[in-house]
N, C-alpha and C positions, 0 to 999 in steps of 0.2 A: 640525395640532394645535398648541396654544400651548406655548411653553416658559416655565415659571414660574421666576422668579429664586430664590425661596426656598421650596422645597416644604415643605408642612406635612403632617405625618402625618395620617391620617384624623381627622376631628372626630367624636366620639361624640355624635351628635344623635339623640334618641329621638322617634319619631312614633307616634301612635296608628294602628291599622290603617286607619281610614277616612281619616286624613290622608295616609298613605303611598299609599293607593289613589288619592287625588286627585292627589298629586304624580306618580305613575306615569302617570296618564291625561293630565295636562297636558304632561309631558315627551314622551310618545308623540305627542300632537297637535302639538307643536312640532318633532317630528322630531329630538329630542335624547335623549341618554342621561339617566338619572335624575341622575347625578352632575353632568353639565354643566348641566342645568336648575336644580338646586338651587344650584349655584355662581353661576349667572347671577342667580337670584332674590335670593340673599344680597347679591351685589355691587350690584344695583339698589337694594335697600333701604338699603344702606350709603351709596350716593351720594345717595339721596333725603334721608337723615338729615343728611349733610354739607351739602348745599345748603340745606336748611331752616335748619340752625344758622347757616350763613354769612349767609343772608338776614336772620335775626332779629338777628344781631350787627350787620350793616350798618345795618339799620333803627334799632336802638337807638342806634348811634353817630351817625347822621345826625339822628335826633330830638333827641338831646342837643345837637347843634350848632345846632339850630333850622332845619335845611334844609327848605324847602318840599317838599310832597309831590311836586310835579312834578320837582324836582331829584333826589329819592330814586329815582323811577321811571326817570329818565334814567340815573342812575348804575348802577342794577341792569341796565338794558338794555346799557349799554356793557361792564360787567364780564362779563356773560353772553356777549356777542359775542366778547370777547377770551379767554374761558375762564379768567379769573383769579379767579372767585368761589370 
C-alpha cells in the first residue's frame, strides 16, 4: 500500500445511484477497491488536464515565437521523453 505524504480527510463527493453502480462495477473489474479506483481515476484526469494545459501553453509560446510546426513537434517529443512537460 502507498504511503501518502499529506493525508486528506475524506472528500465528500456525491454520486447518483447509477453512477455509483458504474464505479463499483469498474473497480471490481479492475480488481481494485472503490476508493483506489476513484483515486486513480481522479489522478488520471488531473494529469490529463495538466498535460493538456502544458501543451497548449507550449504551443502558444512557440507560435508566438514563430517556430515552424516541425520544431514544435520536436520540442514536444523531447520534453515528453524527458518528463519535463
